mmCIF file as gemmi writes it, N, C-alpha and C atoms, coordinates in Angstrom:
data_model
loop_
_atom_site.group_PDB
_atom_site.id
_atom_site.type_symbol
_atom_site.label_atom_id
_atom_site.label_alt_id
_atom_site.label_comp_id
_atom_site.label_asym_id
_atom_site.label_entity_id
_atom_site.label_seq_id
_atom_site.pdbx_PDB_ins_code
_atom_site.Cartn_x
_atom_site.Cartn_y
_atom_site.Cartn_z
_atom_site.occupancy
_atom_site.B_iso_or_equiv
_atom_site.pdbx_formal_charge
_atom_site.auth_seq_id
_atom_site.auth_asym_id
_atom_site.pdbx_PDB_model_num
ATOM 1 N N . UNK Axp A 1 ? -1.026 4.116 2.966 1 0 ? 1 A 1
ATOM 2 C CA . UNK Axp A 1 ? -0.708 2.518 3.258 1 0 ? 1 A 1
ATOM 3 C C . UNK Axp A 1 ? -0.01 1.978 2.283 1 0 ? 1 A 1
ATOM 4 N N . UNK Axp A 2 ? -0.303 2.228 0.98 1 0 ? 2 A 1
ATOM 5 C CA . UNK Axp A 2 ? 0.855 1.778 -0.239 1 0 ? 2 A 1
ATOM 6 C C . UNK Axp A 2 ? 2.119 1.467 0.178 1 0 ? 2 A 1
ATOM 7 N N . UNK Axp A 3 ? 2.656 2.845 0.696 1 0 ? 3 A 1
ATOM 8 C CA . UNK Axp A 3 ? 4.151 2.997 1.046 1 0 ? 3 A 1
ATOM 9 C C . UNK Axp A 3 ? 4.148 2.449 1.963 1 0 ? 3 A 1
ATOM 10 N N . UNK Axp A 4 ? 3.652 2.265 3.157 1 0 ? 4 A 1
ATOM 11 C CA . UNK Axp A 4 ? 3.925 1.524 4.314 1 0 ? 4 A 1
ATOM 12 C C . UNK Axp A 4 ? 4.242 0.139 3.953 1 0 ? 4 A 1
ATOM 13 N N . UNK Axp A 5 ? 3.076 -0.56 2.983 1 0 ? 5 A 1
ATOM 14 C CA . UNK Axp A 5 ? 3.074 -1.712 2.723 1 0 ? 5 A 1
ATOM 15 C C . UNK Axp A 5 ? 4.516 -2.165 1.646 1 0 ? 5 A 1
ATOM 16 N N . UNK Axp A 6 ? 4.771 -1.181 1.153 1 0 ? 6 A 1
ATOM 17 C CA . UNK Axp A 6 ? 5.947 -1.34 0.382 1 0 ? 6 A 1
ATOM 18 C C . UNK Axp A 6 ? 7.278 -1.492 1.216 1 0 ? 6 A 1
ATOM 19 N N . UNK Axp A 7 ? 7.16 -0.806 1.903 1 0 ? 7 A 1
ATOM 20 C CA . UNK Axp A 7 ? 8.191 -0.896 2.848 1 0 ? 7 A 1
ATOM 21 C C . UNK Axp A 7 ? 8.314 -2.234 3.977 1 0 ? 7 A 1
ATOM 22 N N . UNK Axp A 8 ? 6.986 -2.653 4.181 1 0 ? 8 A 1
ATOM 23 C CA . UNK Axp A 8 ? 6.852 -3.982 4.736 1 0 ? 8 A 1
ATOM 24 C C . UNK Axp A 8 ? 7.352 -5.32 4.052 1 0 ? 8 A 1
ATOM 25 N N . UNK Axp A 9 ? 6.91 -5.251 2.332 1 0 ? 9 A 1
ATOM 26 C CA . UNK Axp A 9 ? 7.436 -5.838 1.377 1 0 ? 9 A 1
ATOM 27 C C . UNK Axp A 9 ? 8.955 -6.045 1.427 1 0 ? 9 A 1
ATOM 28 N N . UNK Axp A 10 ? 9.597 -5.021 1.465 1 0 ? 10 A 1
ATOM 29 C CA . UNK Axp A 10 ? 11.174 -4.582 1.314 1 0 ? 10 A 1
ATOM 30 C C . UNK Axp A 10 ? 11.748 -5.373 2.669 1 0 ? 10 A 1
ATOM 31 N N . UNK Axp A 11 ? 11.215 -5.038 3.792 1 0 ? 11 A 1
ATOM 32 C CA . UNK Axp A 11 ? 11.729 -5.552 5.18 1 0 ? 11 A 1
ATOM 33 C C . UNK Axp A 11 ? 11.302 -7.455 5.186 1 0 ? 11 A 1
ATOM 34 N N . UNK Axp A 12 ? 10.403 -7.828 4.642 1 0 ? 12 A 1
ATOM 35 C CA . UNK Axp A 12 ? 10.083 -9.089 4.64 1 0 ? 12 A 1
ATOM 36 C C . UNK Axp A 12 ? 11.059 -9.877 3.963 1 0 ? 12 A 1
ATOM 37 N N . UNK Axp A 13 ? 11.231 -8.969 2.255 1 0 ? 13 A 1
ATOM 38 C CA . UNK Axp A 13 ? 12.004 -9.831 1.338 1 0 ? 13 A 1
ATOM 39 C C . UNK Axp A 13 ? 13.866 -9.762 2.169 1 0 ? 13 A 1
ATOM 40 N N . UNK Axp A 14 ? 13.879 -8.683 2.743 1 0 ? 14 A 1
ATOM 41 C CA . UNK Axp A 14 ? 15.421 -8.504 2.989 1 0 ? 14 A 1
ATOM 42 C C . UNK Axp A 14 ? 15.754 -9.356 4.464 1 0 ? 14 A 1
ATOM 43 N N . UNK Axp A 15 ? 14.525 -9.917 5.093 1 0 ? 15 A 1
ATOM 44 C CA . UNK Axp A 15 ? 14.632 -10.358 6.439 1 0 ? 15 A 1
ATOM 45 C C . UNK Axp A 15 ? 16.038 -11.545 6.483 1 0 ? 15 A 1
ATOM 46 N N . UNK Axp A 16 ? 17.043 -11.384 7.251 1 0 ? 16 A 1
ATOM 47 C CA . UNK Axp A 16 ? 18.131 -12.143 7.556 1 0 ? 16 A 1
ATOM 48 C C . UNK Axp A 16 ? 19.359 -12.101 6.422 1 0 ? 16 A 1
ATOM 49 N N . UNK Axp A 17 ? 19.213 -11.078 5.753 1 0 ? 17 A 1
ATOM 50 C CA . UNK Axp A 17 ? 20.279 -10.895 4.682 1 0 ? 17 A 1
ATOM 51 C C . UNK Axp A 17 ? 20.839 -9.778 5.026 1 0 ? 17 A 1
ATOM 52 N N . UNK Axp A 18 ? 22.233 -9.93 4.895 1 0 ? 18 A 1
ATOM 53 C CA . UNK Axp A 18 ? 23.451 -9.096 5.651 1 0 ? 18 A 1
ATOM 54 C C . UNK Axp A 18 ? 23.619 -7.907 4.396 1 0 ? 18 A 1
ATOM 55 N N . UNK Axp A 19 ? 23.104 -7.909 3.396 1 0 ? 19 A 1
ATOM 56 C CA . UNK Axp A 19 ? 23.237 -6.809 2.431 1 0 ? 19 A 1
ATOM 57 C C . UNK Axp A 19 ? 22.512 -5.916 1.942 1 0 ? 19 A 1
ATOM 58 N N . UNK Axp A 20 ? 23.205 -4.712 1.435 1 0 ? 20 A 1
ATOM 59 C CA . UNK Axp A 20 ? 22.034 -3.641 0.946 1 0 ? 20 A 1
ATOM 60 C C . UNK Axp A 20 ? 21.12 -3.977 -0.173 1 0 ? 20 A 1
ATOM 61 N N . UNK Axp A 21 ? 20.207 -3.437 -0.322 1 0 ? 21 A 1
ATOM 62 C CA . UNK Axp A 21 ? 19.118 -3.94 -1.485 1 0 ? 21 A 1
ATOM 63 C C . UNK Axp A 21 ? 20.137 -3.909 -2.803 1 0 ? 21 A 1
ATOM 64 N N . UNK Axp A 22 ? 20.907 -2.995 -2.988 1 0 ? 22 A 1
ATOM 65 C CA . UNK Axp A 22 ? 21.897 -2.875 -4.195 1 0 ? 22 A 1
ATOM 66 C C . UNK Axp A 22 ? 22.611 -3.87 -4.666 1 0 ? 22 A 1
ATOM 67 N N . UNK Axp A 23 ? 23.178 -4.713 -3.734 1 0 ? 23 A 1
ATOM 68 C CA . UNK Axp A 23 ? 24 -5.546 -3.757 1 0 ? 23 A 1
ATOM 69 C C . UNK Axp A 23 ? 23.388 -7.182 -3.719 1 0 ? 23 A 1
ATOM 70 N N . UNK Axp A 24 ? 22.193 -7.272 -3.651 1 0 ? 24 A 1
ATOM 71 C CA . UNK Axp A 24 ? 21.4 -8.283 -3.661 1 0 ? 24 A 1
ATOM 72 C C . UNK Axp A 24 ? 19.914 -8.255 -4.829 1 0 ? 24 A 1
ATOM 73 N N . UNK Axp A 25 ? 20.635 -8.456 -5.837 1 0 ? 25 A 1
ATOM 74 C CA . UNK Axp A 25 ? 19.306 -8.235 -6.87 1 0 ? 25 A 1
ATOM 75 C C . UNK Axp A 25 ? 18.305 -9.054 -7.05 1 0 ? 25 A 1
ATOM 76 N N . UNK Axp A 26 ? 18.606 -10.088 -6.866 1 0 ? 26 A 1
ATOM 77 C CA . UNK Axp A 26 ? 17.504 -11.332 -6.712 1 0 ? 26 A 1
ATOM 78 C C . UNK Axp A 26 ? 16.664 -10.933 -5.89 1 0 ? 26 A 1
ATOM 79 N N . UNK Axp A 27 ? 16.808 -10.703 -4.559 1 0 ? 27 A 1
ATOM 80 C CA . UNK Axp A 27 ? 15.682 -10.629 -3.61 1 0 ? 27 A 1
ATOM 81 C C . UNK Axp A 27 ? 15.302 -9.067 -3.844 1 0 ? 27 A 1
ATOM 82 N N . UNK Axp A 28 ? 15.814 -8.107 -4.131 1 0 ? 28 A 1
ATOM 83 C CA . UNK Axp A 28 ? 15.055 -6.764 -4.542 1 0 ? 28 A 1
ATOM 84 C C . UNK Axp A 28 ? 14.073 -7.008 -5.739 1 0 ? 28 A 1
ATOM 85 N N . UNK Axp A 29 ? 14.367 -7.637 -6.558 1 0 ? 29 A 1
ATOM 86 C CA . UNK Axp A 29 ? 13.808 -7.96 -7.794 1 0 ? 29 A 1
ATOM 87 C C . UNK Axp A 29 ? 12.33 -8.483 -7.299 1 0 ? 29 A 1
ATOM 88 N N . UNK Axp A 30 ? 12.556 -9.456 -6.64 1 0 ? 30 A 1
ATOM 89 C CA . UNK Axp A 30 ? 11.259 -10.108 -5.823 1 0 ? 30 A 1
ATOM 90 C C . UNK Axp A 30 ? 10.529 -8.973 -5.281 1 0 ? 30 A 1
ATOM 91 N N . UNK Axp A 31 ? 10.828 -8.249 -4.058 1 0 ? 31 A 1
ATOM 92 C CA . UNK Axp A 31 ? 10.225 -7.209 -3.448 1 0 ? 31 A 1
ATOM 93 C C . UNK Axp A 31 ? 9.574 -6.266 -4.399 1 0 ? 31 A 1
ATOM 94 N N . UNK Axp A 32 ? 10.511 -5.636 -5.599 1 0 ? 32 A 1
ATOM 95 C CA . UNK Axp A 32 ? 9.68 -4.98 -6.69 1 0 ? 32 A 1
ATOM 96 C C . UNK Axp A 32 ? 8.572 -5.349 -7.159 1 0 ? 32 A 1
ATOM 97 N N . UNK Axp A 33 ? 8.781 -6.613 -7.337 1 0 ? 33 A 1
ATOM 98 C CA . UNK Axp A 33 ? 7.615 -7.337 -8.189 1 0 ? 33 A 1
ATOM 99 C C . UNK Axp A 33 ? 6.412 -7.306 -7.219 1 0 ? 33 A 1
ATOM 100 N N . UNK Axp A 34 ? 6.782 -7.866 -6.272 1 0 ? 34 A 1
ATOM 101 C CA . UNK Axp A 34 ? 5.548 -7.836 -5.343 1 0 ? 34 A 1
ATOM 102 C C . UNK Axp A 34 ? 4.939 -6.524 -5.277 1 0 ? 34 A 1
ATOM 103 N N . UNK Axp A 35 ? 5.72 -5.439 -4.955 1 0 ? 35 A 1
ATOM 104 C CA . UNK Axp A 35 ? 5.124 -4.159 -4.607 1 0 ? 35 A 1
ATOM 105 C C . UNK Axp A 35 ? 4.487 -3.542 -5.685 1 0 ? 35 A 1
ATOM 106 N N . UNK Axp A 36 ? 5.135 -3.908 -7.046 1 0 ? 36 A 1
ATOM 107 C CA . UNK Axp A 36 ? 4.438 -3.344 -8.207 1 0 ? 36 A 1
ATOM 108 C C . UNK Axp A 36 ? 3.061 -4.325 -8.459 1 0 ? 36 A 1
ATOM 109 N N . UNK Axp A 37 ? 2.888 -5.405 -8.012 1 0 ? 37 A 1
ATOM 110 C CA . UNK Axp A 37 ? 1.912 -6.181 -8.393 1 0 ? 37 A 1
ATOM 111 C C . UNK Axp A 37 ? 0.727 -5.527 -7.112 1 0 ? 37 A 1
ATOM 112 N N . UNK Axp A 38 ? 0.999 -5.279 -6.086 1 0 ? 38 A 1
ATOM 113 C CA . UNK Axp A 38 ? 0.288 -4.7 -4.938 1 0 ? 38 A 1
ATOM 114 C C . UNK Axp A 38 ? -0.369 -3.35 -5.603 1 0 ? 38 A 1
ATOM 115 N N . UNK Axp A 39 ? 0.638 -2.744 -6.203 1 0 ? 39 A 1
ATOM 116 C CA . UNK Axp A 39 ? 0.197 -1.232 -6.917 1 0 ? 39 A 1
ATOM 117 C C . UNK Axp A 39 ? -0.575 -1.142 -7.813 1 0 ? 39 A 1
ATOM 118 N N . UNK Axp A 40 ? -0.418 -2.123 -8.586 1 0 ? 40 A 1
ATOM 119 C CA . UNK Axp A 40 ? -1.433 -2.448 -9.837 1 0 ? 40 A 1
ATOM 120 C C . UNK Axp A 40 ? -2.605 -3.009 -9.532 1 0 ? 40 A 1
ATOM 121 N N . UNK Axp A 41 ? -2.864 -3.683 -8.463 1 0 ? 41 A 1
ATOM 122 C CA . UNK Axp A 41 ? -3.883 -4.321 -8.077 1 0 ? 41 A 1
ATOM 123 C C . UNK Axp A 41 ? -5.091 -3.391 -7.525 1 0 ? 41 A 1
ATOM 124 N N . UNK Axp A 42 ? -4.267 -2.284 -6.462 1 0 ? 42 A 1
ATOM 125 C CA . UNK Axp A 42 ? -4.852 -1.083 -6.212 1 0 ? 42 A 1
ATOM 126 C C . UNK Axp A 42 ? -5.54 -0.221 -7.193 1 0 ? 42 A 1
ATOM 127 N N . UNK Axp A 43 ? -4.783 -0.187 -7.932 1 0 ? 43 A 1
ATOM 128 C CA . UNK Axp A 43 ? -5.147 0.877 -9.297 1 0 ? 43 A 1
ATOM 129 C C . UNK Axp A 43 ? -6.567 0.151 -9.884 1 0 ? 43 A 1
ATOM 130 N N . UNK Axp A 44 ? -6.373 -1.134 -10.268 1 0 ? 44 A 1
ATOM 131 C CA . UNK Axp A 44 ? -7.342 -1.564 -11.014 1 0 ? 44 A 1
ATOM 132 C C . UNK Axp A 44 ? -8.837 -1.786 -10.178 1 0 ? 44 A 1
ATOM 133 N N . UNK Axp A 45 ? -8.529 -1.96 -8.717 1 0 ? 45 A 1
ATOM 134 C CA . UNK Axp A 45 ? -9.592 -1.731 -7.867 1 0 ? 45 A 1
ATOM 135 C C . UNK Axp A 45 ? -10.178 -0.56 -7.508 1 0 ? 45 A 1
ATOM 136 N N . UNK Axp A 46 ? -9.2 0.556 -7.524 1 0 ? 46 A 1
ATOM 137 C CA . UNK Axp A 46 ? -9.821 2.083 -7.202 1 0 ? 46 A 1
ATOM 138 C C . UNK Axp A 46 ? -9.488 3.079 -7.879 1 0 ? 46 A 1
ATOM 139 N N . UNK Axp A 47 ? -8.869 2.643 -9.091 1 0 ? 47 A 1
ATOM 140 C CA . UNK Axp A 47 ? -8.745 3.637 -10.315 1 0 ? 47 A 1
ATOM 141 C C . UNK Axp A 47 ? -7.594 4.732 -9.905 1 0 ? 47 A 1
ATOM 142 N N . UNK Axp A 48 ? -6.89 4.604 -8.687 1 0 ? 48 A 1
ATOM 143 C CA . UNK Axp A 48 ? -5.932 5.753 -8.427 1 0 ? 48 A 1
ATOM 144 C C . UNK Axp A 48 ? -5.154 5.242 -7.24 1 0 ? 48 A 1
ATOM 145 N N . UNK Axp A 49 ? -4.157 5.959 -6.849 1 0 ? 49 A 1
ATOM 146 C CA . UNK Axp A 49 ? -3.365 5.654 -5.828 1 0 ? 49 A 1
ATOM 147 C C . UNK Axp A 49 ? -2.889 7.287 -4.988 1 0 ? 49 A 1
ATOM 148 N N . UNK Axp A 50 ? -3.593 8.405 -5.615 1 0 ? 50 A 1
ATOM 149 C CA . UNK Axp A 50 ? -3.652 9.628 -5.164 1 0 ? 50 A 1
ATOM 150 C C . UNK Axp A 50 ? -4.81 9.535 -3.837 1 0 ? 50 A 1
ATOM 151 N N . UNK Axp A 51 ? -4.389 10.043 -2.964 1 0 ? 51 A 1
ATOM 152 C CA . UNK Axp A 51 ? -5.524 10.056 -1.53 1 0 ? 51 A 1
ATOM 153 C C . UNK Axp A 51 ? -6.456 10.814 -1.825 1 0 ? 51 A 1
ATOM 154 N N . UNK Axp A 52 ? -6.075 12.343 -2.652 1 0 ? 52 A 1
ATOM 155 C CA . UNK Axp A 52 ? -7.223 13.248 -2.462 1 0 ? 52 A 1
ATOM 156 C C . UNK Axp A 52 ? -8.229 12.887 -3.533 1 0 ? 52 A 1
ATOM 157 N N . UNK Axp A 53 ? -7.921 12.321 -4.393 1 0 ? 53 A 1
ATOM 158 C CA . UNK Axp A 53 ? -8.65 11.762 -5.64 1 0 ? 53 A 1
ATOM 159 C C . UNK Axp A 53 ? -9.581 10.755 -5.067 1 0 ? 53 A 1
ATOM 160 N N . UNK Axp A 54 ? -8.872 9.905 -4.343 1 0 ? 54 A 1
ATOM 161 C CA . UNK Axp A 54 ? -9.629 8.533 -3.814 1 0 ? 54 A 1
ATOM 162 C C . UNK Axp A 54 ? -10.989 8.941 -2.799 1 0 ? 54 A 1
ATOM 163 N N . UNK Axp A 55 ? -10.607 9.705 -2.231 1 0 ? 55 A 1
ATOM 164 C CA . UNK Axp A 55 ? -11.61 10.298 -1.073 1 0 ? 55 A 1
ATOM 165 C C . UNK Axp A 55 ? -12.112 11.679 -1.206 1 0 ? 55 A 1
ATOM 166 N N . UNK Axp A 56 ? -11.951 12.295 -2.321 1 0 ? 56 A 1
ATOM 167 C CA . UNK Axp A 56 ? -12.493 13.247 -2.913 1 0 ? 56 A 1
ATOM 168 C C . UNK Axp A 56 ? -12.516 14.327 -1.721 1 0 ? 56 A 1
ATOM 169 N N . UNK Axp A 57 ? -11.223 14.726 -1.027 1 0 ? 57 A 1
ATOM 170 C CA . UNK Axp A 57 ? -11.2 15.621 0.031 1 0 ? 57 A 1
ATOM 171 C C . UNK Axp A 57 ? -9.791 15.952 -0.491 1 0 ? 57 A 1
ATOM 172 N N . UNK Axp A 58 ? -9.401 17.385 -0.139 1 0 ? 58 A 1
ATOM 173 C CA . UNK Axp A 58 ? -8.113 17.877 -0.4 1 0 ? 58 A 1
ATOM 174 C C . UNK Axp A 58 ? -7.724 18.946 0.555 1 0 ? 58 A 1
ATOM 175 N N . UNK Axp A 59 ? -7.071 17.901 1.313 1 0 ? 59 A 1
ATOM 176 C CA . UNK Axp A 59 ? -6.647 18.59 2.803 1 0 ? 59 A 1
ATOM 177 C C . UNK Axp A 59 ? -5.654 19.96 2.957 1 0 ? 59 A 1
ATOM 178 N N . UNK Axp A 60 ? -5.178 20.301 1.719 1 0 ? 60 A 1
ATOM 179 C CA . UNK Axp A 60 ? -4.55 21.399 1.438 1 0 ? 60 A 1
ATOM 180 C C . UNK Axp A 60 ? -5.553 22.967 1.651 1 0 ? 60 A 1
ATOM 181 N N . UNK Axp A 61 ? -6.868 22.403 1.423 1 0 ? 61 A 1
ATOM 182 C CA . UNK Axp A 61 ? -8.15 23.226 1.364 1 0 ? 61 A 1
ATOM 183 C C . UNK Axp A 61 ? -8.65 23.371 2.832 1 0 ? 61 A 1
ATOM 184 N N . UNK Axp A 62 ? -8.85 24.759 3.178 1 0 ? 62 A 1
ATOM 185 C CA . UNK Axp A 62 ? -9.341 25.237 4.43 1 0 ? 62 A 1
ATOM 186 C C . UNK Axp A 62 ? -10.717 24.492 4.768 1 0 ? 62 A 1
ATOM 187 N N . UNK Axp A 63 ? -11.093 23.785 5.811 1 0 ? 63 A 1
ATOM 188 C CA . UNK Axp A 63 ? -12.044 23.211 5.874 1 0 ? 63 A 1
ATOM 189 C C . UNK Axp A 63 ? -12.233 21.568 5.765 1 0 ? 63 A 1
ATOM 190 N N . UNK Axp A 64 ? -11.444 21.284 4.96 1 0 ? 64 A 1
ATOM 191 C CA . UNK Axp A 64 ? -11.342 19.859 4.151 1 0 ? 64 A 1
ATOM 192 C C . UNK Axp A 64 ? -11.148 18.867 5.433 1 0 ? 64 A 1
ATOM 193 N N . UNK Axp A 65 ? -10.229 19.066 6.178 1 0 ? 65 A 1
ATOM 194 C CA . UNK Axp A 65 ? -9.863 18.374 7.355 1 0 ? 65 A 1
ATOM 195 C C . UNK Axp A 65 ? -11 17.938 8.103 1 0 ? 65 A 1
ATOM 196 N N . UNK Axp A 66 ? -11.945 19.206 8.599 1 0 ? 66 A 1
ATOM 197 C CA . UNK Axp A 66 ? -13.017 18.729 9.237 1 0 ? 66 A 1
ATOM 198 C C . UNK Axp A 66 ? -14.021 18.057 8.784 1 0 ? 66 A 1
ATOM 199 N N . UNK Axp A 67 ? -14.109 18.422 7.291 1 0 ? 67 A 1
ATOM 200 C CA . UNK Axp A 67 ? -15.348 17.781 6.867 1 0 ? 67 A 1
ATOM 201 C C . UNK Axp A 67 ? -14.758 16.206 6.576 1 0 ? 67 A 1
ATOM 202 N N . UNK Axp A 68 ? -13.603 15.834 6.399 1 0 ? 68 A 1
ATOM 203 C CA . UNK Axp A 68 ? -13.126 14.435 6.212 1 0 ? 68 A 1
ATOM 204 C C . UNK Axp A 68 ? -13.605 13.995 7.803 1 0 ? 68 A 1
ATOM 205 N N . UNK Axp A 69 ? -13.41 14.344 8.861 1 0 ? 69 A 1
ATOM 206 C CA . UNK Axp A 69 ? -13.724 13.746 10.24 1 0 ? 69 A 1
ATOM 207 C C . UNK Axp A 69 ? -15.187 13.73 10.454 1 0 ? 69 A 1
ATOM 208 N N . UNK Axp A 70 ? -15.626 14.975 10.365 1 0 ? 70 A 1
ATOM 209 C CA . UNK Axp A 70 ? -17.129 15.243 10.49 1 0 ? 70 A 1
ATOM 210 C C . UNK Axp A 70 ? -18.218 14.368 9.654 1 0 ? 70 A 1
ATOM 211 N N . UNK Axp A 71 ? -17.714 14.356 8.29 1 0 ? 71 A 1
ATOM 212 C CA . UNK Axp A 71 ? -18.529 12.991 7.417 1 0 ? 71 A 1
ATOM 213 C C . UNK Axp A 71 ? -18.049 12.101 7.689 1 0 ? 71 A 1
ATOM 214 N N . UNK Axp A 72 ? -17.163 11.676 8.413 1 0 ? 72 A 1
ATOM 215 C CA . UNK Axp A 72 ? -16.527 10.009 8.319 1 0 ? 72 A 1
ATOM 216 C C . UNK Axp A 72 ? -16.345 9.678 7.091 1 0 ? 72 A 1
ATOM 217 N N . UNK Axp A 73 ? -15.53 10.387 6.037 1 0 ? 73 A 1
ATOM 218 C CA . UNK Axp A 73 ? -15.146 10.011 4.621 1 0 ? 73 A 1
ATOM 219 C C . UNK Axp A 73 ? -14.407 8.701 4.845 1 0 ? 73 A 1
ATOM 220 N N . UNK Axp A 74 ? -13.39 8.609 5.737 1 0 ? 74 A 1
ATOM 221 C CA . UNK Axp A 74 ? -12.755 7.253 5.828 1 0 ? 74 A 1
ATOM 222 C C . UNK Axp A 74 ? -13.536 6.028 5.791 1 0 ? 74 A 1
ATOM 223 N N . UNK Axp A 75 ? -14.595 6.051 6.424 1 0 ? 75 A 1
ATOM 224 C CA . UNK Axp A 75 ? -15.539 4.932 6.735 1 0 ? 75 A 1
ATOM 225 C C . UNK Axp A 75 ? -15.564 4.164 5.194 1 0 ? 75 A 1
ATOM 226 N N . UNK Axp A 76 ? -15.904 5.052 4.484 1 0 ? 76 A 1
ATOM 227 C CA . UNK Axp A 76 ? -16.196 4.065 3.099 1 0 ? 76 A 1
ATOM 228 C C . UNK Axp A 76 ? -15.172 4.106 2.02 1 0 ? 76 A 1
ATOM 229 N N . UNK Axp A 77 ? -13.955 4.835 2.452 1 0 ? 77 A 1
ATOM 230 C CA . UNK Axp A 77 ? -12.553 4.999 1.929 1 0 ? 77 A 1
ATOM 231 C C . UNK Axp A 77 ? -11.449 4.396 2.448 1 0 ? 77 A 1
ATOM 232 N N . UNK Axp A 78 ? -10.891 5.409 2.899 1 0 ? 78 A 1
ATOM 233 C CA . UNK Axp A 78 ? -9.56 4.614 3.704 1 0 ? 78 A 1
ATOM 234 C C . UNK Axp A 78 ? -9.449 3.489 4.188 1 0 ? 78 A 1
ATOM 235 N N . UNK Axp A 79 ? -10.843 2.977 5.195 1 0 ? 79 A 1
ATOM 236 C CA . UNK Axp A 79 ? -10.768 1.96 5.945 1 0 ? 79 A 1
ATOM 237 C C . UNK Axp A 79 ? -11.001 0.827 4.809 1 0 ? 79 A 1
ATOM 238 N N . UNK Axp A 80 ? -11.809 0.652 3.953 1 0 ? 80 A 1
ATOM 239 C CA . UNK Axp A 80 ? -12.004 -0.092 2.725 1 0 ? 80 A 1
ATOM 240 C C . UNK Axp A 80 ? -10.686 -0.173 1.71 1 0 ? 80 A 1
ATOM 241 N N . UNK Axp A 81 ? -9.588 0.665 1.761 1 0 ? 81 A 1
ATOM 242 C CA . UNK Axp A 81 ? -8.44 0.708 0.721 1 0 ? 81 A 1
ATOM 243 C C . UNK Axp A 81 ? -7.312 -0.394 1.735 1 0 ? 81 A 1
ATOM 244 N N . UNK Axp A 82 ? -7.566 0.348 3.093 1 0 ? 82 A 1
ATOM 245 C CA . UNK Axp A 82 ? -6.586 -0.485 4.218 1 0 ? 82 A 1
ATOM 246 C C . UNK Axp A 82 ? -6.971 -1.981 4.142 1 0 ? 82 A 1
ATOM 247 N N . UNK Axp A 83 ? -8.186 -2.232 4.241 1 0 ? 83 A 1
ATOM 248 C CA . UNK Axp A 83 ? -8.476 -3.758 4.178 1 0 ? 83 A 1
ATOM 249 C C . UNK Axp A 83 ? -8.126 -4.426 2.913 1 0 ? 83 A 1
ATOM 250 N N . UNK Axp A 84 ? -8.499 -3.723 1.695 1 0 ? 84 A 1
ATOM 251 C CA . UNK Axp A 84 ? -8.05 -4.505 0.54 1 0 ? 84 A 1
ATOM 252 C C . UNK Axp A 84 ? -6.288 -4.762 0.658 1 0 ? 84 A 1
ATOM 253 N N . UNK Axp A 85 ? -5.655 -3.46 0.91 1 0 ? 85 A 1
ATOM 254 C CA . UNK Axp A 85 ? -4.052 -3.697 0.677 1 0 ? 85 A 1
ATOM 255 C C . UNK Axp A 85 ? -3.734 -4.943 1.629 1 0 ? 85 A 1
ATOM 256 N N . UNK Axp A 86 ? -4.385 -4.991 2.88 1 0 ? 86 A 1
ATOM 257 C CA . UNK Axp A 86 ? -3.856 -5.944 3.854 1 0 ? 86 A 1
ATOM 258 C C . UNK Axp A 86 ? -4.138 -7.3 3.433 1 0 ? 86 A 1
ATOM 259 N N . UNK Axp A 87 ? -5.449 -7.615 3.048 1 0 ? 87 A 1
ATOM 260 C CA . UNK Axp A 87 ? -5.692 -8.914 2.229 1 0 ? 87 A 1
ATOM 261 C C . UNK Axp A 87 ? -4.686 -9.216 1.442 1 0 ? 87 A 1
ATOM 262 N N . UNK Axp A 88 ? -4.588 -8.011 0.576 1 0 ? 88 A 1
ATOM 263 C CA . UNK Axp A 88 ? -3.58 -8.507 -0.732 1 0 ? 88 A 1
ATOM 264 C C . UNK Axp A 88 ? -2.108 -8.899 -0.103 1 0 ? 88 A 1
ATOM 265 N N . UNK Axp A 89 ? -2.004 -8.233 0.847 1 0 ? 89 A 1
ATOM 266 C CA . UNK Axp A 89 ? -0.453 -8.412 1.794 1 0 ? 89 A 1
ATOM 267 C C . UNK Axp A 89 ? -0.417 -9.692 2.224 1 0 ? 89 A 1
ATOM 268 N N . UNK Axp A 90 ? -1.374 -10.005 2.939 1 0 ? 90 A 1
ATOM 269 C CA . UNK Axp A 90 ? -1.385 -11.44 3.757 1 0 ? 90 A 1
ATOM 270 C C . UNK Axp A 90 ? -1.576 -12.585 2.416 1 0 ? 90 A 1
ATOM 271 N N . UNK Axp A 91 ? -2.546 -12.347 1.531 1 0 ? 91 A 1
ATOM 272 C CA . UNK Axp A 91 ? -2.311 -13.383 0.543 1 0 ? 91 A 1
ATOM 273 C C . UNK Axp A 91 ? -1.261 -13.759 -0.332 1 0 ? 91 A 1
ATOM 274 N N . UNK Axp A 92 ? -0.129 -12.557 -0.363 1 0 ? 92 A 1
ATOM 275 C CA . UNK Axp A 92 ? 1.03 -12.773 -0.831 1 0 ? 92 A 1
ATOM 276 C C . UNK Axp A 92 ? 1.822 -13.598 0.172 1 0 ? 92 A 1
ATOM 277 N N . UNK Axp A 93 ? 1.88 -13.32 1.473 1 0 ? 93 A 1
ATOM 278 C CA . UNK Axp A 93 ? 2.235 -13.946 2.457 1 0 ? 93 A 1
ATOM 279 C C . UNK Axp A 93 ? 1.875 -15.453 2.481 1 0 ? 93 A 1
ATOM 280 N N . UNK Axp A 94 ? 0.792 -15.83 2.038 1 0 ? 94 A 1
ATOM 281 C CA . UNK Axp A 94 ? 0.387 -17.097 2.271 1 0 ? 94 A 1
ATOM 282 C C . UNK Axp A 94 ? 1.033 -17.914 1.084 1 0 ? 94 A 1
ATOM 283 N N . UNK Axp A 95 ? 1.203 -17.232 0.08 1 0 ? 95 A 1
ATOM 284 C CA . UNK Axp A 95 ? 1.747 -17.811 -1.448 1 0 ? 95 A 1
ATOM 285 C C . UNK Axp A 95 ? 3.201 -18.326 -1.018 1 0 ? 95 A 1
ATOM 286 N N . UNK Axp A 96 ? 4.017 -17.447 -0.302 1 0 ? 96 A 1
ATOM 287 C CA . UNK Axp A 96 ? 5.251 -17.366 0.012 1 0 ? 96 A 1
ATOM 288 C C . UNK Axp A 96 ? 5.413 -18.632 0.75 1 0 ? 96 A 1
ATOM 289 N N . UNK Axp A 97 ? 4.558 -18.749 1.814 1 0 ? 97 A 1
ATOM 290 C CA . UNK Axp A 97 ? 5.062 -19.701 2.732 1 0 ? 97 A 1
ATOM 291 C C . UNK Axp A 97 ? 4.494 -21.097 2.02 1 0 ? 97 A 1
ATOM 292 N N . UNK Axp A 98 ? 3.705 -21.475 1.039 1 0 ? 98 A 1
ATOM 293 C CA . UNK Axp A 98 ? 3.277 -22.567 0.858 1 0 ? 98 A 1
ATOM 294 C C . UNK Axp A 98 ? 4.304 -23.085 -0.264 1 0 ? 98 A 1
């Protein structure tokens, strides 16, 4: 979700610009700063950005995917992380539009 949010931030800042990011330093810097703030906030809230650390589930190990689904680990982890990231994203969008 952080990667997707970073892409969305880049698209938001690049909207209507007919240059590649390397040619538009100001816009790129704004997108980088917003992405960095999002990651820093996430780390402050949850302690990591590593999925397997955050959900205490290593999908590379046999049975872990089933445990994730059967125990509904996503309910108290992934959904909470997603809501947090979306709230941060929308708050930044509000600030930019005011």
